N, C-alpha and C positions, 0 to 999 in steps of 0.2 A: 616531430610533427604531430604525433598523436597527443603528446602532452599539451600542446597549445589548443587542441580541440576540446579537451576535457578540463577546462579551468573552473567550472562550476561544481566543485566537489562538495558534497554534503557530508558533514560530520555530525553524528549524534552525540549528545551529552551522555555521560555515564548513566544517568537516570533513564534517559530515553533508550539507551542500549539495553538496559535491564528490562524495560517494558517490552521492547521489540523481541527480545529473546526469551521472554517469560512463557510463551505459548507458541506452538507450531503455527497457529492460525495467522499470526502477524506476518511471518515470512510468506506463507501460502497465499494470503490475500495480496500482498505486495507483488508477488510473481504472477498471480492470476491475471492482473490487468495487462500483462503482455499479450494475452490472448484476446482478440477482438470480441469473441463470444462471451467472455467473462468480465465485462467491464461495468456491470451493474451490481449493486449489492444483492439483489434477488438472485441473479444468476450465480454469483459466487457462493451465496449461502446454500443454494440447492446443490451445486457441484461438490462442496466440501461437507455437506450435511451439518451446517451451522445455522443458528438462528439469524434472521435478517438483522435483528437488533445487535447481535455480536459483530456482524460484518460492518454495520454502520458505525459502531464504536471504533473498530479497528481502522476503517477508512478515515474517520475523523482524526485519529492519532497520526496516521500516515500523512495526511494533509497538513496537520499542524507542525510536523517536523520537516516538511518539504520533500517527502518521498513519493507523494502522489498529489494530484490535483483533481478537483471535481469540475466537471464540465456538464452542467445540467444534471441529468440523472446518471451520468456515466463517470467512471473513474479512469484516469490516465496517469501515466508517469509524467513527471515534469519535463 
């Protein structure tokens, strides 16, 4: 039954896997959006002591590969 619920499986290309695993911040930003308090680039940047520009770049990558979506100024999981 669970298999039928999770049919929208996302698979990253090898190149995107390499990018995702190239720095701890990709996974950290990806998981941070699970927390409702950390769904803006500014909040994520402050929490992890990263520049807002770095977070915006990571969010852009996550959105481009389908691991996150932008909703106004907020970031959510798809």
